[in-house]
RODO-577155 format. One record per residue: x, y, z of N, C-alpha, C in turn. Coordinates in steps of 0.2 Angstrom, whole numbers, padded with zeros to 4 digits, always signed. Layout:
N
XYZXYZXYZ/...
//
This chain:
478
+0495+0399+0301+0491+0405+0300+0492+0408+0294/+0486+0410+0291+0487+0414+0284+0489+0421+0285/+0492+0423+0280+0495+0430+0280+0490+0435+0282/+0484+0435+0279+0479+0440+0281+0478+0440+0288/+0477+0434+0291+0476+0434+0299+0482+0437+0302/+0488+0436+0300+0494+0439+0304+0494+0446+0303/+0492+0449+0297+0492+0456+0296+0487+0459+0301/+0481+0456+0301+0475+0458+0305+0477+0459+0312/+0481+0454+0315+0483+0454+0322+0488+0459+0323/+0493+0460+0319+0498+0465+0321+0496+0472+0319/+0491+0473+0315+0488+0479+0313+0485+0483+0319/+0483+0479+0324+0480+0482+0330+0485+0486+0334/+0491+0484+0334+0497+0487+0337+0500+0493+0333/+0498+0494+0327+0501+0499+0323+0496+0503+0320/+0492+0507+0324+0487+0512+0321+0490+0517+0316/+0496+0519+0317+0499+0524+0312+0498+0521+0305/+0498+0515+0303+0497+0513+0297+0491+0515+0293/+0486+0516+0297+0479+0519+0294+0478+0526+0296/+0484+0530+0298+0483+0537+0299+0481+0539+0306/+0480+0534+0310+0478+0536+0317+0484+0538+0322/+0482+0542+0327+0487+0544+0332+0488+0538+0337/+0494+0538+0339+0496+0533+0345+0492+0535+0351/+0488+0531+0354+0484+0533+0360+0489+0536+0366/+0487+0542+0369+0491+0545+0374+0493+0541+0379/+0489+0536+0381+0491+0531+0386+0497+0527+0385/+0498+0526+0378+0504+0522+0376+0510+0526+0376/+0510+0533+0375+0516+0537+0374+0518+0541+0380/+0513+0544+0383+0514+0548+0389+0518+0554+0387/+0517+0560+0391+0521+0566+0389+0528+0566+0392/+0528+0563+0398+0535+0563+0401+0540+0558+0398/+0546+0561+0397+0551+0557+0394+0557+0556+0399/+0558+0549+0400+0564+0548+0405+0570+0549+0401/+0575+0550+0405+0582+0551+0402+0584+0545+0397/+0581+0539+0399+0583+0533+0395+0580+0534+0388/+0575+0538+0387+0572+0539+0380+0577+0543+0376/+0580+0548+0379+0585+0552+0375+0591+0547+0373/+0593+0543+0378+0599+0538+0376+0597+0534+0370/+0591+0531+0370+0589+0527+0365+0588+0530+0358/+0586+0536+0358+0585+0540+0352+0592+0540+0348/+0597+0540+0351+0604+0540+0348+0605+0533+0345/+0601+0528+0347+0602+0521+0344+0599+0520+0337/+0594+0525+0335+0590+0524+0329+0594+0524+0323/+0600+0527+0322+0604+0527+0316+0610+0522+0317/+0610+0518+0322+0615+0513+0323+0612+0506+0320/+0617+0503+0317+0615+0496+0314+0614+0491+0319/+0617+0491+0324+0617+0486+0329+0609+0485+0332/+0608+0479+0334+0601+0477+0337+0601+0480+0344/+0596+0484+0345+0596+0487+0352+0591+0483+0356/+0594+0481+0362+0590+0476+0366+0589+0480+0373/+0583+0481+0375+0581+0484+0381+0578+0479+0386/+0582+0477+0392+0579+0473+0397+0577+0476+0403/+0572+0473+0406+0570+0476+0412+0564+0473+0415/+0562+0474+0421+0556+0470+0424+0549+0472+0420/+0544+0468+0421+0538+0469+0418+0535+0475+0421/+0531+0479+0417+0527+0485+0419+0532+0491+0422/+0538+0491+0419+0542+0496+0421+0542+0502+0416/+0539+0501+0410+0538+0506+0405+0542+0504+0399/+0544+0498+0397+0547+0496+0391+0543+0497+0385/+0536+0495+0386+0532+0496+0380+0530+0504+0379/+0529+0508+0384+0528+0515+0383+0534+0518+0380/+0540+0516+0382+0547+0518+0379+0547+0517+0371/+0545+0511+0369+0545+0509+0362+0540+0513+0358/+0534+0514+0361+0529+0518+0357+0532+0526+0357/+0535+0528+0362+0538+0535+0362+0543+0535+0356/+0547+0530+0356+0552+0530+0350+0549+0530+0343/+0543+0526+0343+0540+0526+0337+0537+0533+0335/+0534+0536+0340+0531+0543+0339+0537+0547+0337/+0543+0547+0340+0548+0551+0338+0550+0550+0330/+0550+0544+0328+0551+0542+0321+0546+0545+0317/+0540+0544+0319+0534+0547+0314+0535+0555+0314/+0536+0558+0320+0537+0565+0320+0542+0568+0316/+0548+0563+0315+0553+0565+0311+0552+0564+0303/+0546+0561+0302+0544+0561+0295+0545+0554+0292/+0547+0549+0296+0548+0542+0293+0541+0539+0291/+0541+0536+0285+0535+0533+0282+0532+0528+0287/+0525+0530+0289+0522+0526+0294+0522+0518+0293/+0522+0516+0286+0522+0509+0284+0529+0506+0285/+0534+0510+0287+0541+0508+0288+0542+0507+0295/+0537+0507+0299+0538+0506+0307+0533+0500+0309/+0536+0495+0312+0532+0489+0314+0533+0488+0321/+0528+0487+0325+0528+0485+0332+0524+0479+0333/+0528+0474+0336+0525+0467+0337+0525+0466+0345/+0519+0465+0348+0519+0462+0355+0520+0454+0354/+0526+0452+0355+0528+0445+0354+0525+0440+0358/+0522+0443+0364+0519+0438+0369+0511+0438+0367/+0509+0441+0361+0502+0440+0359+0500+0433+0359/+0494+0431+0363+0492+0424+0363+0491+0421+0357/+0488+0425+0352+0486+0421+0346+0493+0419+0342/+0498+0424+0342+0504+0422+0339+0508+0417+0342/+0507+0417+0349+0511+0411+0352+0507+0404+0351/+0500+0405+0352+0497+0398+0351+0498+0395+0344/+0498+0400+0339+0499+0397+0332+0507+0396+0330/+0511+0398+0335+0518+0397+0334+0521+0401+0328/+0518+0407+0327+0520+0411+0321+0527+0413+0322/+0532+0412+0317+0539+0414+0318+0540+0421+0316/+0545+0424+0319+0547+0431+0317+0548+0432+0309/+0551+0427+0306+0552+0427+0299+0546+0428+0295/+0541+0424+0298+0534+0424+0294+0531+0430+0295/+0531+0433+0301+0528+0440+0302+0531+0445+0298/+0538+0445+0297+0541+0450+0293+0540+0449+0286/+0540+0443+0284+0538+0441+0276+0532+0444+0275/+0527+0443+0279+0520+0445+0278+0520+0453+0278/+0523+0456+0283+0523+0463+0283+0526+0466+0277/+0532+0464+0275+0535+0466+0269+0530+0465+0262/+0527+0460+0262+0524+0458+0256+0517+0462+0256/+0513+0463+0261+0507+0466+0261+0507+0473+0263/+0512+0476+0266+0512+0483+0268+0517+0487+0265/+0523+0485+0266+0529+0488+0263+0529+0488+0256/+0527+0482+0254+0527+0480+0246+0533+0481+0243/+0538+0479+0246+0545+0479+0243+0549+0473+0246/+0554+0470+0243+0557+0465+0245+0561+0467+0251/+0563+0462+0256+0567+0463+0262+0574+0466+0260/+0576+0465+0254+0583+0467+0253+0583+0474+0250/+0577+0477+0250+0577+0484+0247+0582+0489+0251/+0583+0495+0248+0587+0500+0251+0584+0505+0256/+0577+0503+0257+0574+0507+0262+0574+0505+0269/+0575+0509+0274+0576+0507+0281+0569+0506+0284/+0568+0500+0287+0562+0498+0291+0564+0498+0298/+0560+0500+0303+0561+0500+0310+0556+0495+0313/+0559+0490+0316+0555+0484+0319+0556+0484+0327/+0550+0485+0330+0550+0484+0337+0547+0478+0340/+0551+0474+0343+0549+0467+0346+0549+0467+0353/+0542+0467+0356+0541+0468+0363+0540+0461+0367/+0544+0460+0372+0544+0454+0376+0546+0448+0372/+0552+0449+0370+0555+0444+0365+0557+0437+0369/+0557+0437+0375+0559+0431+0378+0554+0425+0377/+0548+0426+0375+0543+0421+0373+0544+0418+0367/+0549+0420+0363+0551+0417+0357+0557+0413+0357/+0557+0407+0356+0563+0403+0356+0568+0404+0350/+0574+0405+0351+0579+0406+0346+0578+0412+0342/+0575+0417+0345+0574+0424+0342+0581+0427+0340/+0586+0425+0344+0592+0428+0342+0595+0426+0336/+0594+0419+0334+0597+0416+0328+0593+0420+0322/+0587+0421+0323+0583+0424+0317+0586+0431+0316/+0587+0435+0321+0589+0442+0320+0596+0442+0318/+0600+0437+0320+0607+0437+0318+0607+0435+0310/+0603+0431+0308+0603+0429+0301+0601+0435+0297/+0596+0439+0299+0594+0445+0295+0599+0450+0296/+0602+0451+0301+0608+0456+0302+0614+0454+0297/+0615+0448+0297+0621+0446+0293+0620+0447+0285/+0613+0446+0284+0611+0447+0277+0611+0455+0275/+0613+0459+0280+0613+0466+0279+0607+0469+0276/+0601+0467+0278+0595+0470+0277+0594+0476+0281/+0591+0481+0278+0591+0488+0281+0585+0488+0286/+0586+0484+0291+0581+0483+0297+0584+0485+0303/+0581+0490+0306+0584+0492+0313+0579+0489+0318/+0582+0485+0322+0578+0481+0327+0579+0484+0334/+0573+0486+0337+0573+0487+0344+0569+0481+0348/+0572+0478+0353+0570+0472+0356+0569+0473+0363/+0564+0471+0366+0563+0472+0374+0562+0465+0377/+0564+0464+0383+0563+0458+0386+0563+0459+0394/+0559+0454+0397+0558+0455+0404+0562+0451+0409/+0567+0448+0406+0572+0443+0410+0578+0443+0406/+0584+0443+0410+0590+0443+0408+0591+0436+0403/+0587+0431+0405+0588+0425+0401+0586+0427+0393/+0583+0432+0392+0581+0434+0385+0588+0435+0381/+0593+0437+0385+0600+0437+0383+0604+0432+0386/+0603+0426+0386+0606+0421+0389+0613+0420+0385/+0617+0416+0388+0624+0415+0386+0624+0413+0378/+0619+0409+0376+0619+0407+0369+0617+0413+0365/+0612+0417+0367+0610+0423+0363+0616+0428+0363/+0620+0429+0368+0625+0433+0368+0631+0431+0363/+0632+0425+0363+0637+0422+0358+0634+0423+0351/+0628+0421+0350+0625+0422+0343+0625+0429+0341/+0624+0434+0345+0624+0441+0343+0630+0445+0345/+0635+0442+0346+0641+0445+0348+0643+0450+0343/+0644+0456+0345+0646+0462+0340+0640+0464+0336/+0634+0462+0337+0628+0464+0334+0623+0467+0338/+0624+0468+0344+0619+0470+0349+0622+0475+0354/+0618+0480+0355+0619+0485+0361+0614+0484+0366/+0616+0482+0372+0611+0481+0377+0610+0486+0382/+0604+0487+0385+0603+0492+0390+0598+0489+0395/+0598+0491+0401+0594+0489+0406+0590+0495+0409/+0583+0494+0409+0579+0500+0412+0575+0497+0418/+0576+0501+0424+0572+0499+0430+0567+0504+0432/+0564+0503+0437+0559+0507+0440+0562+0514+0440/+0558+0519+0441+0560+0526+0442+0565+0527+0448/+0571+0530+0447+0575+0532+0452+0571+0538+0455/+0574+0540+0461+0570+0545+0465+0570+0552+0461/+0576+0554+0458+0577+0560+0455+0572+0560+0449/+0570+0554+0446+0565+0554+0440+0558+0556+0443/+0557+0553+0449+0550+0555+0452+0550+0562+0453/+0555+0565+0456+0555+0573+0456+0554+0576+0450/+0557+0574+0445+0557+0577+0438+0550+0576+0435/+0547+0570+0436+0540+0569+0434+0535+0573+0438/+0536+0575+0444+0532+0580+0448+0534+0587+0447/+0538+0588+0442+0540+0595+0440+0544+0599+0446/+0548+0595+0450+0553+0598+0454+0559+0598+0451/+0561+0603+0448+0567+0604+0443+0573+0606+0447/+0578+0602+0446+0584+0603+0450+0590+0604+0445/+0589+0605+0439+0594+0607+0434+0599+0602+0433/+0606+0604+0434+0611+0599+0433+0614+0597+0440/+0610+0597+0445+0612+0596+0452+0616+0589+0452/+0612+0584+0449+0615+0577+0449+0622+0577+0446/+0623+0580+0440+0629+0580+0437+0635+0584+0441/+0633+0589+0444+0638+0592+0449+0640+0588+0454/+0635+0584+0457+0637+0580+0463+0641+0574+0461/+0639+0571+0455+0643+0565+0453+0650+0567+0452/+0651+0573+0449+0658+0575+0447+0662+0576+0454/+0658+0579+0459+0662+0580+0465+0663+0573+0469/+0658+0569+0468+0659+0562+0471+0665+0558+0468/+0665+0559+0461+0671+0555+0458+0678+0558+0460/+0678+0565+0459+0684+0568+0461+0686+0567+0468/+0682+0567+0472+0683+0566+0479+0686+0559+0481/+0684+0554+0477+0686+0548+0478+0693+0547+0475/+0694+0549+0469+0700+0548+0465+0705+0552+0468/+0704+0558+0471+0709+0562+0474+0710+0561+0482/+0706+0556+0484+0706+0555+0492+0705+0561+0496/+0700+0565+0494+0699+0571+0498+0692+0572+0499/+0689+0571+0505+0682+0571+0507+0680+0578+0506/+0684+0583+0507+0682+0590+0507+0678+0592+0500/+0681+0589+0494+0678+0590+0488+0671+0588+0488/+0669+0582+0490+0662+0580+0490+0658+0584+0495/+0660+0586+0501+0657+0590+0506+0655+0597+0503/+0660+0600+0500+0660+0606+0497+0654+0606+0491/+0654+0600+0488+0650+0599+0482+0642+0600+0485/+0641+0596+0490+0634+0596+0493+0633+0603+0496/+0638+0606+0499+0637+0613+0502+0635+0618+0496/+0638+0617+0490+0637+0621+0485+0630+0621+0482/+0626+0616+0483+0620+0616+0480+0614+0617+0485/+0616+0618+0491+0611+0619+0497+0606+0625+0495/+0609+0630+0493+0605+0636+0491+0600+0635+0486/+0601+0630+0482+0596+0628+0476+0591+0623+0479/+0593+0619+0483+0588+0613+0485+0585+0614+0492/+0588+0618+0497+0585+0618+0503+0577+0621+0503/+0576+0626+0498+0569+0629+0497+0564+0623+0495/+0567+0618+0492+0563+0613+0490+0563+0607+0494/+0566+0607+0500+0567+0602+0505+0560+0598+0507/+0555+0602+0509+0549+0600+0511+0546+0595+0506/+0546+0598+0500+0543+0594+0494+0546+0588+0493/+0553+0588+0493+0557+0583+0491+0556+0577+0497/+0555+0579+0503+0554+0574+0508+0547+0571+0508/+0542+0575+0505+0536+0572+0504+0536+0566+0499/+0539+0567+0494+0540+0562+0489+0545+0557+0490/+0550+0558+0495+0554+0553+0497+0550+0548+0502/+0546+0551+0506+0542+0546+0510+0537+0542+0506/+0534+0545+0501+0530+0541+0496+0534+0536+0493/+0540+0537+0491+0544+0532+0487+0546+0527+0492/+0548+0529+0498+0549+0523+0503+0543+0518+0504/+0537+0521+0504+0531+0517+0504+0530+0513+0498/+0529+0516+0492+0526+0513+0486+0532+0512+0481/+0538+0514+0482+0543+0512+0477+0542+0517+0471/+0546+0515+0465+0546+0519+0459+0544+0516+0453/+0539+0511+0453+0536+0509+0447+0532+0514+0444/+0532+0516+0437+0529+0522+0434+0521+0521+0435/+0518+0515+0435+0511+0515+0435+0508+0517+0441/+0512+0518+0447+0510+0521+0453+0511+0528+0454/+0514+0532+0450+0516+0539+0451+0510+0543+0452/+0504+0542+0449+0499+0546+0450+0493+0543+0454/+0496+0538+0459+0491+0535+0463+0490+0539+0470/+0493+0545+0470+0492+0549+0476+0494+0545+0483/+0490+0545+0488+0491+0541+0494+0486+0535+0494/+0484+0532+0488+0480+0526+0488+0484+0520+0489/+0487+0519+0494+0492+0514+0495+0488+0507+0495/+0482+0506+0496+0478+0500+0496+0478+0498+0489/+0477+0503+0484+0477+0501+0477+0484+0499+0475/+0489+0503+0477+0496+0501+0475+0498+0494+0477/+0496+0493+0484+0498+0486+0486+0495+0481+0482/+0488+0481+0481+0485+0476+0477+0488+0475+0470/+0490+0481+0467+0493+0481+0460+0500+0477+0460/+0503+0479+0465+0510+0476+0466+0510+0468+0467/+0505+0466+0471+0504+0459+0472+0502+0456+0466/+0498+0459+0462+0496+0456+0455+0502+0456+0450/+0506+0461+0451+0512+0461+0446+0516+0456+0448/+0517+0454+0454+0522+0449+0457+0519+0442+0454/+0513+0441+0455+0510+0435+0453+0511+0434+0446/+0509+0439+0442+0510+0438+0435+0517+0437+0433/+0522+0441+0436+0529+0440+0435+0531+0433+0436/+0529+0430+0442+0531+0423+0444+0529+0418+0439/+0522+0419+0437+0519+0414+0432+0522+0415+0425/+0523+0421+0423+0526+0422+0416+0533+0421+0415/+0537+0423+0420+0544+0424+0419+0548+0418+0423/+0545+0415+0427+0548+0409+0431+0545+0403+0430/+0538+0402+0432+0535+0396+0432+0534+0393+0424/+0532+0398+0420+0531+0396+0413+0538+0395+0409/+0542+0401+0410+0549+0401+0407+0553+0396+0409/+0554+0395+0416+0559+0390+0418+0556+0383+0420/+0549+0383+0419+0546+0377+0420+0546+0374+0428/+0545+0379+0432+0545+0378+0439+0539+0375+0441/+0538+0369+0445+0532+0366+0447+0529+0369+0453/+0533+0370+0458+0530+0372+0464+0530+0380+0465/+0524+0382+0463+0523+0390+0464+0523+0392+0471/+0521+0388+0476+0520+0390+0483+0527+0391+0486/+0532+0387+0484+0539+0388+0487+0541+0395+0484/+0540+0397+0478+0542+0403+0476+0540+0409+0480/+0533+0409+0481+0530+0414+0485+0533+0414+0492/+0534+0408+0495+0536+0408+0502+0543+0411+0502/+0547+0409+0497+0554+0411+0497+0555+0419+0496/+0551+0421+0491+0551+0429+0490+0549+0432+0496/+0544+0430+0500+0541+0433+0506+0547+0433+0511/+0551+0428+0512+0556+0427+0516+0562+0432+0514/+0563+0433+0508+0569+0437+0506+0567+0444+0507/+0560+0446+0506+0558+0453+0507+0558+0455+0514/+0556+0450+0518+0556+0452+0525+0563+0453+0528/+0568+0449+0525+0574+0450+0528+0579+0453+0523/+0576+0457+0519+0580+0461+0514+0585+0465+0518/+0591+0465+0516+0597+0468+0519+0601+0464+0524/+0598+0458+0525+0602+0454+0530+0605+0448+0527/+0610+0445+0530+0613+0440+0527+0609+0433+0526/+0609+0430+0521+0605+0424+0520+0609+0418+0521/+0606+0414+0525+0609+0407+0527+0606+0402+0522/+0610+0400+0517+0607+0396+0512+0605+0389+0515/+0609+0386+0519+0607+0380+0522+0601+0380+0526/+0600+0385+0530+0595+0385+0535+0588+0387+0531/+0589+0392+0526+0583+0394+0522+0580+0388+0518/+0585+0384+0515+0583+0378+0512+0579+0373+0516/+0582+0372+0522+0578+0367+0527+0571+0370+0529/+0571+0377+0530+0564+0380+0532+0559+0379+0526/+0561+0379+0520+0557+0378+0514+0556+0371+0512/+0560+0367+0515+0560+0360+0513+0562+0358+0506/+0567+0362+0504+0569+0361+0497+0577+0360+0498/+0580+0357+0492+0587+0356+0492+0591+0363+0491/+0597+0363+0494+0601+0369+0493+0602+0371+0486/+0604+0367+0481+0605+0369+0474+0598+0372+0471/+0592+0369+0473+0586+0372+0471+0585+0379+0474/+0586+0380+0480+0586+0387+0483+0590+0392+0479/+0596+0390+0478+0601+0394+0474+0599+0396+0467/+0596+0391+0464+0593+0392+0457+0587+0397+0458/+0583+0396+0463+0577+0400+0463+0579+0408+0464/+0584+0408+0468+0587+0415+0470+0590+0418+0463/+0593+0414+0459+0595+0416+0453+0590+0418+0448/+0584+0415+0448+0578+0417+0444+0576+0424+0447/+0575+0425+0453+0573+0432+0455+0578+0437+0453/+0584+0436+0453+0589+0440+0450+0588+0441+0443/+0587+0436+0439+0586+0436+0432+0580+0441+0430/+0575+0441+0434+0569+0445+0432+0569+0452+0436/+0575+0454+0438+0576+0461+0441+0572+0462+0448/+0571+0457+0452+0567+0458+0458+0572+0459+0464/+0578+0455+0463+0582+0456+0469+0590+0457+0466/+0594+0459+0470+0601+0459+0469+0605+0458+0476/+0611+0457+0475+0615+0455+0481+0621+0458+0482/+0624+0458+0489+0630+0460+0490+0635+0455+0493/+0641+0455+0491+0646+0450+0494+0650+0453+0500/+0652+0449+0504+0657+0451+0509+0663+0454+0505/+0666+0460+0507+0672+0463+0504+0678+0459+0507/+0682+0457+0502+0689+0454+0504+0693+0454+0497/+0699+0456+0498+0703+0455+0492+0704+0448+0490/+0702+0443+0494+0703+0436+0492+0696+0434+0490/+0696+0431+0484+0689+0428+0482+0687+0422+0486/+0692+0418+0489+0690+0413+0493+0686+0415+0499/+0689+0421+0502+0686+0423+0508+0679+0426+0507/+0678+0429+0501+0671+0431+0499+0666+0426+0498/+0669+0420+0495+0664+0414+0494+0662+0411+0501/+0666+0412+0506+0665+0408+0512+0660+0412+0516/+0659+0418+0515+0654+0422+0519+0647+0422+0516/+0642+0422+0520+0635+0423+0517+0634+0430+0513/+0630+0430+0508+0628+0436+0505+0622+0439+0508/+0621+0445+0506+0615+0449+0508+0611+0450+0502/+0604+0449+0503+0600+0449+0497+0595+0455+0498/+0594+0459+0493+0590+0465+0493+0585+0465+0488/+0579+0467+0490+0573+0468+0485+0575+0475+0482/+0574+0475+0475+0576+0481+0471+0571+0487+0471/+0565+0486+0474+0561+0491+0474+0557+0491+0481/+0557+0497+0484+0554+0497+0491+0547+0496+0491/+0543+0497+0486+0536+0496+0486+0535+0488+0485/+0539+0485+0481+0538+0478+0481+0540+0474+0487/+0545+0477+0490+0547+0474+0497+0542+0475+0502/+0539+0481+0502+0534+0482+0507+0527+0478+0506/+0525+0478+0500+0519+0474+0498+0520+0467+0500/+0526+0464+0499+0527+0457+0499+0527+0455+0507/+0528+0459+0511+0527+0458+0518+0521+0461+0522/+0516+0463+0518+0510+0466+0520+0511+0473+0524/+0516+0477+0522+0518+0483+0525+0518+0489+0521/+0514+0489+0516+0514+0495+0511+0508+0500+0514/+0510+0504+0518+0505+0509+0520+0509+0514+0525/+0506+0519+0527+0509+0525+0531+0513+0522+0538/+0511+0516+0540+0514+0514+0546+0521+0513+0546/+0524+0512+0540+0531+0512+0539+0535+0518+0541/+0532+0524+0540+0535+0530+0542+0535+0531+0550/+0531+0528+0553+0531+0528+0561+0534+0523+0564/+0537+0518+0561+0541+0513+0564+0548+0514+0562/+0552+0516+0567+0559+0518+0566+0563+0512+0564/+0562+0506+0567+0566+0500+0565+0564+0498+0557/+0558+0498+0556+0556+0496+0549+0558+0502+0544/+0557+0508+0546+0560+0513+0541+0567+0513+0540/+0571+0511+0545+0578+0510+0544+0580+0505+0539/+0576+0499+0539+0577+0494+0534+0575+0496+0527/+0569+0500+0526+0567+0503+0520+0572+0508+0517/+0575+0512+0521+0580+0517+0519+0586+0513+0517/+0588+0508+0520+0594+0504+0517+0592+0501+0511/+0586+0498+0510+0584+0495+0503+0584+0501+0498/+0582+0507+0499+0582+0512+0495+0589+0514+0493/+0594+0515+0498+0601+0517+0497+0604+0511+0492/+0603+0505+0494+0606+0500+0490+0604+0500+0482/+0598+0501+0481+0595+0502+0474+0599+0508+0471/+0599+0513+0474+0602+0519+0471+0609+0519+0471/+0613+0516+0475+0620+0515+0474+0622+0510+0469/+0618+0505+0467+0619+0501+0462+0618+0505+0455/+0613+0509+0455+0612+0514+0449+0618+0518+0448/+0621+0521+0454+0626+0526+0454+0632+0522+0451/+0633+0516+0454+0639+0512+0451+0639+0511+0444/+0633+0509+0441+0632+0508+0434+0633+0515+0430/+0631+0520+0433+0632+0527+0429+0640+0528+0429/+0643+0527+0434+0650+0529+0434+0655+0524+0431/+0653+0517+0432+0657+0512+0429+0652+0507+0425/+0649+0509+0419+0644+0504+0416+0647+0497+0415/+0642+0492+0417+0644+0485+0417+0637+0482+0418/+0637+0476+0414+0630+0472+0415+0629+0470+0422/+0634+0469+0426+0633+0467+0433+0637+0471+0438/+0634+0477+0440+0637+0482+0444+0637+0478+0451/+0643+0479+0455+0643+0476+0462+0644+0481+0467/+0641+0479+0473+0642+0482+0479+0644+0477+0484/+0647+0479+0490+0649+0474+0495+0647+0476+0502/+0647+0472+0506+0647+0474+0513+0653+0471+0517/+0654+0474+0523+0660+0472+0527+0658+0471+0534/+0662+0467+0538+0661+0466+0545+0667+0464+0548/+0668+0466+0554+0674+0464+0558+0670+0464+0565/+0672+0468+0570+0668+0468+0576+0661+0472+0574/+0661+0477+0570+0656+0481+0568+0655+0479+0560/+0649+0481+0558+0647+0480+0551+0647+0486+0547/+0649+0486+0541+0648+0492+0536+0643+0490+0531/+0637+0494+0530+0632+0492+0525+0634+0491+0518/+0638+0495+0516+0640+0495+0509+0647+0497+0508/+0651+0494+0503+0657+0496+0501+0657+0498+0494/+0658+0504+0492+0657+0506+0485+0664+0507+0482/+0666+0503+0477+0672+0503+0474+0672+0507+0467/+0676+0512+0466+0677+0516+0460+0684+0516+0458/+0686+0513+0453+0693+0513+0450+0698+0511+0456/+0696+0506+0459+0700+0503+0465+0700+0507+0471/+0696+0513+0471+0696+0517+0477+0690+0514+0481/+0690+0513+0488+0685+0510+0492+0682+0516+0496/+0675+0516+0496+0671+0520+0500+0667+0516+0505/+0668+0516+0511+0663+0513+0516+0657+0517+0517/+0651+0515+0516+0645+0518+0517+0640+0515+0522/+0638+0519+0527+0633+0516+0532+0627+0520+0532/+0621+0517+0532+0614+0520+0532+0612+0520+0540/+0611+0526+0542+0608+0527+0549+0603+0532+0548/+0597+0530+0547+0591+0535+0546+0589+0537+0552/+0593+0542+0555+0591+0545+0561+0594+0552+0561/+0591+0556+0566+0594+0563+0567+0599+0563+0572/+0601+0558+0575+0606+0558+0580+0612+0552+0578/+0618+0555+0576+0623+0550+0574+0628+0550+0579/+0629+0545+0583+0634+0544+0588+0641+0542+0586/+0646+0543+0590+0653+0541+0588+0653+0533+0587/+0649+0530+0591+0648+0522+0590+0645+0520+0583/+0641+0525+0581+0638+0523+0574+0644+0523+0569/+0649+0527+0570+0655+0527+0565+0660+0522+0566/+0659+0518+0571+0665+0513+0573+0666+0508+0567/+0661+0506+0564+0663+0501+0558+0666+0504+0552/+0664+0510+0551+0668+0514+0545+0675+0516+0547/+0676+0518+0553+0683+0519+0555+0687+0513+0555/+0684+0508+0557+0688+0501+0557+0690+0500+0550/+0685+0500+0545+0686+0499+0538+0692+0504+0535/+0691+0510+0537+0696+0515+0534+0703+0513+0537/+0704+0511+0543+0710+0509+0546+0713+0503+0542/+0708+0498+0541+0711+0492+0538+0713+0492+0531/+0709+0496+0527+0710+0496+0520+0713+0503+0517/+0714+0507+0522+0717+0514+0520+0712+0518+0515/+0706+0517+0517+0701+0521+0513+0702+0528+0514/+0701+0532+0509+0702+0540+0510+0697+0543+0515/+0690+0540+0515+0685+0543+0519+0679+0539+0519/+0675+0540+0523+0668+0536+0524+0662+0541+0523/+0657+0538+0523+0650+0541+0522+0645+0538+0526/+0641+0542+0530+0635+0540+0533+0629+0544+0530/+0624+0540+0529+0618+0543+0526+0613+0543+0531/+0611+0549+0533+0607+0550+0539+0600+0552+0537/+0596+0554+0542+0589+0557+0540+0590+0564+0539/+0593+0568+0543+0593+0575+0542+0600+0578+0544/+0605+0574+0547+0611+0577+0549+0616+0578+0543/+0618+0584+0543+0623+0586+0538+0629+0589+0541/+0635+0585+0541+0641+0588+0544+0647+0584+0542/+0653+0586+0544+0659+0583+0542+0662+0582+0549/+0664+0575+0550+0668+0574+0556+0675+0571+0554/+0679+0575+0553+0686+0572+0551+0685+0570+0544/+0687+0563+0543+0686+0561+0536+0680+0557+0535/+0675+0558+0539+0668+0555+0538+0663+0560+0537/+0660+0560+0531+0654+0564+0530+0648+0561+0532/+0643+0565+0535+0637+0563+0536+0632+0567+0532/+0628+0564+0528+0624+0567+0523+0617+0565+0523/+0612+0569+0523+0605+0566+0523+0603+0562+0517/+0599+0557+0517+0598+0553+0512+0594+0557+0506/+0590+0562+0508+0586+0565+0503+0591+0570+0499/+0596+0572+0502+0601+0576+0498+0606+0572+0494/+0608+0566+0497+0612+0561+0493+0609+0559+0487/+0602+0557+0488+0599+0554+0482+0598+0559+0476/+0600+0565+0477+0599+0570+0471+0605+0569+0466/+0610+0565+0469+0616+0564+0465+0615+0559+0459/+0609+0554+0460+0609+0548+0456+0603+0549+0451/
//
């Protein structure tokens, strides 16, 4: 492809070169907390990699960072955005080096080794083979290029990429909106409530004192109870439609949300699994994901599921790994101090967004709220997603882990913080019986855990060393 053709294609994505504003639809006014985290990366030499599912807002985030740079007075010609999955670029196999050489020659009009900093945003990088080697070479040559890179699958940072970029990359993961961000988006301001509660949560676990956490929740009631009705309205919407940003302004048009989620899933399967991993049987993927969604939160029997789908056990495990790689599902292991015991037990699989879970089983509408059994499953899915986020916030790691436990009774989640264990049970009900506490009490007795937590619909009380907290209130921590 000729240089003029390359420049013509990429110019479409960079209107600021000709003095035009970035369209509002690409920047939005709302800034997620993640935006402020990434602005601190601007002056760092390391390559900044942002991973997350498709249509979660990675492109908007990149354009917001670009606008931030332009507002700071950076020369517009020194900012380059490339949608790497552009069909013309892919079809003509245009290499990143060729794009950069053309950009420097025809627009920057300086050599790549000049002392002027250029900011390069590469969106959906997983479509380019060996991209990491290209960026590594440019980084090693000490060119003054600050790279921001996004990808829709963890395979964009495969083992080979991580080894190649070791010491040269800062990695971040962005997911759908957590519930507190939905409240923030809808201008329900809670100040530093989340920070106060996280501090109380951490201190309570580390000091083995449930009173610290209960007092922490008590301490914010005066601020949040007047907002309770509004919070619960948005929580119900979140239970139904999930937290993907494109649905935040959809109101109660759940038919539209349902259709868009199914289209998103179809596109994700074909772009990130079938094409990327070269999977031939698309029908099996659809059937497997529907099975996972319908049984989200229950133990999956690999042998039986493989037989039901008429595929081999290793193939099933591989497909589940693909779902994890594109941020659709995550899992919990049985809790045991013994790795062998963990491996012997079946794992639980959870869909990471309630909207995706509901759409996949044809249940994305108001009926969810009137079906107590179904609502309990959705609440557990919601809690899992938010506990994973809390785990990452308190102990950052590429792969945060939660566990489940069972003896005579089961405990939904075991949250571990600095070797301190907290059993957590989801009971989305306004009546919590002593029998509902049996599993937690058994775990506390077995593992000498300092206290337990039950997440209810609206019960708020302390029973000895077990705290019962409404989900709407607990979610404000995260």
